[in-house]
DRENBARO-541374 format. One line per 5 residues: number of its first residue (from 1); for each residue x, y, z of C-alpha. Coordinates in nm, 3 decimals, padded with zeros to 5 digits. Layout:
<atoms>
NUM	X:Y:Z ~ ... .
</atoms>
This chain:
<atoms>
1	00.631:01.235:-00.481 ~ 00.299:01.227:-00.667 ~ 00.467:01.336:-00.991 ~ 00.737:01.072:-00.944 ~ 00.488:00.789:-00.892 .
6	00.275:00.898:-01.186 ~ 00.567:00.932:-01.428 ~ 00.745:00.610:-01.323 ~ 00.635:00.289:-01.498 ~ 00.497:00.019:-01.269 .
11	00.764:-00.232:-01.369 ~ 01.035:00.012:-01.260 ~ 00.869:00.057:-00.921 ~ 00.840:-00.321:-00.881 ~ 01.205:-00.373:-00.976 .
16	01.331:-00.103:-00.739 ~ 01.124:-00.241:-00.450 ~ 01.241:-00.596:-00.522 ~ 01.605:-00.487:-00.523 ~ 01.551:-00.294:-00.200 .
21	01.380:-00.579:-00.013 ~ 01.625:-00.838:-00.146 ~ 01.917:-00.616:-00.047 ~ 01.780:-00.571:00.305 ~ 01.720:-00.944:00.348 .
26	02.056:-01.056:00.213 ~ 02.234:-00.777:00.401 ~ 02.081:-00.873:00.736 ~ 02.154:-01.238:00.668 ~ 02.518:-01.161:00.591 .
31	02.559:-00.947:00.904 ~ 02.409:-01.212:01.134 ~ 02.619:-01.492:00.982 ~ 02.935:-01.285:01.017 ~ 02.890:-01.155:01.372 .
36	02.705:-01.436:01.550 ~ 02.807:-01.786:01.644 ~ 02.647:-02.088:01.483 ~ 02.436:-02.154:01.792 ~ 02.320:-01.793:01.811 .
41	02.236:-01.797:01.441 ~ 02.019:-02.101:01.497 ~ 01.840:-01.931:01.788 ~ 01.778:-01.615:01.585 ~ 01.657:-01.821:01.291 .
46	01.401:-02.005:01.504 ~ 01.285:-01.685:01.674 ~ 01.249:-01.492:01.348 ~ 01.056:-01.780:01.188 ~ 00.798:-01.755:01.467 .
51	00.784:-01.377:01.431 ~ 00.740:-01.394:01.055 ~ 00.382:-01.520:01.074 ~ 00.264:-01.218:01.271 ~ 00.448:-00.972:01.049 .
56	00.313:-01.135:00.734 ~ -00.042:-01.112:00.871 ~ 00.009:-00.745:00.959 ~ 00.144:-00.671:00.614 ~ -00.149:-00.853:00.452 .
61	-00.391:-00.648:00.663 ~ -00.231:-00.320:00.555 ~ -00.229:-00.431:00.191 ~ -00.595:-00.528:00.209 ~ -00.690:-00.200:00.371 .
66	-00.488:-00.002:00.117 ~ -00.650:-00.186:-00.175 ~ -00.994:-00.116:-00.028 ~ -00.919:00.255:00.009 ~ -00.756:00.305:-00.329 .
71	-00.988:00.083:-00.533 ~ -01.284:00.254:-00.365 ~ -01.154:00.588:-00.493 ~ -01.109:00.451:-00.845 ~ -01.458:00.300:-00.843 .
76	-01.608:00.623:-00.714 ~ -01.423:00.817:-00.983 ~ -01.549:00.583:-01.254 ~ -01.905:00.623:-01.127 ~ -01.862:01.000:-01.131 .
81	-01.734:00.996:-01.490 ~ -02.018:00.772:-01.605 ~ -02.266:00.997:-01.427 ~ -02.112:01.299:-01.599 ~ -02.149:01.126:-01.936 .
86	-02.511:01.036:-01.860 ~ -02.589:01.396:-01.757 ~ -02.427:01.521:-02.076 ~ -02.637:01.277:-02.279 ~ -02.949:01.403:-02.103 .
91	-02.846:01.760:-02.171 ~ -02.801:01.678:-02.539 ~ -03.147:01.518:-02.549 ~ -03.304:01.828:-02.392 ~ -03.132:02.055:-02.642 .
96	-03.240:01.840:-02.936 ~ -03.600:01.880:-02.824 ~ -03.600:02.258:-02.827 ~ -03.866:02.376:-03.073 ~ -03.632:02.614:-03.252 .
101	-03.320:02.413:-03.340 ~ -03.141:02.720:-03.468 ~ -03.123:02.830:-03.103 ~ -03.012:02.489:-02.983 ~ -02.735:02.424:-03.237 .
106	-02.480:02.673:-03.092 ~ -02.539:02.538:-02.742 ~ -02.499:02.182:-02.864 ~ -02.172:02.280:-03.028 ~ -02.048:02.434:-02.703 .
111	-02.145:02.117:-02.516 ~ -01.963:01.898:-02.767 ~ -01.648:02.112:-02.743 ~ -01.659:02.091:-02.363 ~ -01.698:01.712:-02.361 .
116	-01.425:01.659:-02.620 ~ -01.187:01.880:-02.422 ~ -01.271:01.703:-02.095 ~ -01.213:01.360:-02.249 ~ -00.892:01.443:-02.436 .
121	-00.713:01.699:-02.218 ~ -00.838:01.685:-01.859 ~ -00.682:01.348:-01.778 ~ -00.330:01.487:-01.727 ~ -00.451:01.743:-01.474 .
126	-00.695:01.510:-01.299 ~ -00.413:01.258:-01.247 ~ -00.215:01.525:-01.067 ~ -00.510:01.655:-00.867 ~ -00.483:01.995:-01.034 .
131	-00.852:02.070:-01.077 ~ -00.811:02.448:-01.080 ~ -00.649:02.451:-01.425 ~ -00.857:02.199:-01.616 ~ -00.855:02.274:-01.992 .
136	-01.230:02.207:-02.002 ~ -01.313:02.489:-01.761 ~ -01.326:02.761:-02.024 ~ -01.541:02.560:-02.271 ~ -01.769:02.467:-01.983 .
141	-01.809:02.831:-01.882 ~ -01.893:02.914:-02.243 ~ -02.152:02.637:-02.249 ~ -02.310:02.748:-01.919 ~ -02.327:03.109:-02.036 .
146	-02.501:02.999:-02.356 ~ -02.756:02.794:-02.162 ~ -02.838:03.075:-01.923 ~ -02.853:03.331:-02.201 ~ -03.102:03.114:-02.387 .
151	-03.304:03.036:-02.073 ~ -03.350:03.398:-01.970 ~ -03.413:03.539:-02.315 ~ -03.615:03.261:-02.474 ~ -03.988:03.255:-02.548 .
156	-03.987:02.876:-02.513 ~ -04.253:02.744:-02.270 ~ -04.149:02.750:-01.905 ~ -04.131:02.373:-01.837 ~ -03.891:02.316:-02.127 .
161	-03.662:02.596:-02.016 ~ -03.680:02.472:-01.658 ~ -03.581:02.123:-01.769 ~ -03.290:02.264:-01.965 ~ -03.160:02.462:-01.668 .
166	-03.202:02.159:-01.441 ~ -03.007:01.941:-01.684 ~ -02.728:02.200:-01.698 ~ -02.720:02.213:-01.317 ~ -02.698:01.834:-01.297 .
171	-02.410:01.834:-01.543 ~ -02.232:02.097:-01.335 ~ -02.270:01.884:-01.021 ~ -02.144:01.575:-01.204 ~ -01.839:01.764:-01.328 .
176	-01.768:01.887:-00.975 ~ -01.788:01.528:-00.846 ~ -01.521:01.419:-01.094 ~ -01.294:01.702:-00.979 ~ -01.353:01.611:-00.615 .
181	-01.251:01.248:-00.668 ~ -00.932:01.362:-00.843 ~ -00.820:01.510:-00.510 ~ -00.814:01.171:-00.342 ~ -00.492:00.979:-00.291 .
186	-00.340:00.705:-00.079 ~ -00.288:00.840:00.276 ~ 00.081:00.908:00.337 ~ 00.074:00.733:00.674 ~ -00.059:00.415:00.514 .
191	00.210:00.426:00.246 ~ 00.477:00.460:00.517 ~ 00.328:00.170:00.714 ~ 00.339:-00.051:00.404 ~ 00.705:00.028:00.342 .
196	00.802:-00.012:00.708 ~ 00.617:-00.342:00.745 ~ 00.760:-00.472:00.418 ~ 01.109:-00.379:00.537 ~ 01.061:-00.557:00.869 .
201	00.946:-00.867:00.683 ~ 01.258:-00.850:00.467 ~ 01.477:-00.822:00.777 ~ 01.308:-01.115:00.951 ~ 01.321:-01.324:00.634 .
206	01.693:-01.259:00.606 ~ 01.755:-01.360:00.965 ~ 01.538:-01.672:00.935 ~ 01.764:-01.807:00.658 ~ 02.095:-01.771:00.841 .
211	02.125:-02.150:00.866 ~ 02.053:-02.204:00.498 ~ 02.351:-02.224:00.265 ~ 02.159:-02.121:-00.049 ~ 01.851:-01.914:00.038 .
216	01.691:-01.925:-00.307 ~ 01.340:-01.884:-00.167 ~ 01.448:-01.566:00.009 ~ 01.470:-01.365:-00.311 ~ 01.147:-01.523:-00.435 .
221	00.972:-01.411:-00.116 ~ 01.088:-01.053:-00.173 ~ 00.880:-01.047:-00.491 ~ 00.560:-01.061:-00.285 ~ 00.592:-00.729:-00.096 .
226	00.743:-00.565:-00.404 ~ 00.447:-00.658:-00.626 ~ 00.193:-00.584:-00.352 ~ 00.318:-00.231:-00.297 ~ 00.347:-00.179:-00.674 .
231	-00.025:-00.258:-00.711 ~ -00.104:-00.006:-00.437 ~ 00.112:00.254:-00.612 ~ -00.081:00.190:-00.935 ~ -00.405:00.257:-00.746 .
236	-00.273:00.547:-00.537 ~ -00.430:00.820:-00.751 ~ -00.772:00.758:-00.912 ~ -00.693:00.917:-01.249 ~ -00.331:00.802:-01.280 .
241	-00.142:00.476:-01.322 ~ -00.212:00.151:-01.500 ~ -00.530:00.100:-01.297 ~ -00.726:00.423:-01.311 ~ -01.052:00.592:-01.404 .
246	-01.141:00.564:-01.772 ~ -01.268:00.883:-01.938 ~ -01.396:00.701:-02.245 ~ -01.768:00.737:-02.149 ~ -01.735:01.115:-02.185 .
251	-01.544:01.076:-02.509 ~ -01.814:00.844:-02.644 ~ -02.083:01.104:-02.583 ~ -01.870:01.374:-02.748 ~ -01.810:01.155:-03.053 .
256	-02.176:01.065:-03.075 ~ -02.269:01.433:-03.074 ~ -02.007:01.511:-03.339 ~ -02.126:01.228:-03.566 ~ -02.495:01.302:-03.524 .
261	-02.535:01.681:-03.532 .
</atoms>
């Protein structure tokens, strides 16, 4: 299901949902008009109109809660990426202040390769929550090994080495935070509740228009739940969809390092 939502354009999801809700509404309307008397249709129409307010409020509550959950994950992911970029920038600064730059240059190169790989290739895997096979893992291991090799074999004064190791540790924690956020997704139960509530609204809307000869507003109303759920689908996974975490801060640091060796 995750792969399907990620690979399907938002407009396709919106169109499918609109067709579904419109079909349910018009189908229920047709069944009621065919099987019930005119008086019974009028009674059902009045009853469903009163019920519609409560269902619409329930649907709005679920939509609001879903937006809060999903947008919170996207915002947290963006903060994690920006923190990772800031830690990488700090790491670069520490390396550029090593007394012997011939020792720092290989480590800087490893850092730049890691950041470029994370920015250009990790997005596909982060979107799918597959954080065990990130392309940047190997370059990051190479970078960490280089830092530790330098730290434990260097004659550089202790405070400078300590700061370098601390910066590397902070970058590791920031990278782990990004991977952790990639595991988040819209709870399945909430997604089911949205679809069920939207379907009930479509049913009630169809019944409420049984006395109307041309229910033009019925199809227009079906756009609302279709678009609402489409927005939630776009936010369902922090690193996927039209509304997702932007990895450009990491790419900017990588490009800056490449342009200013």
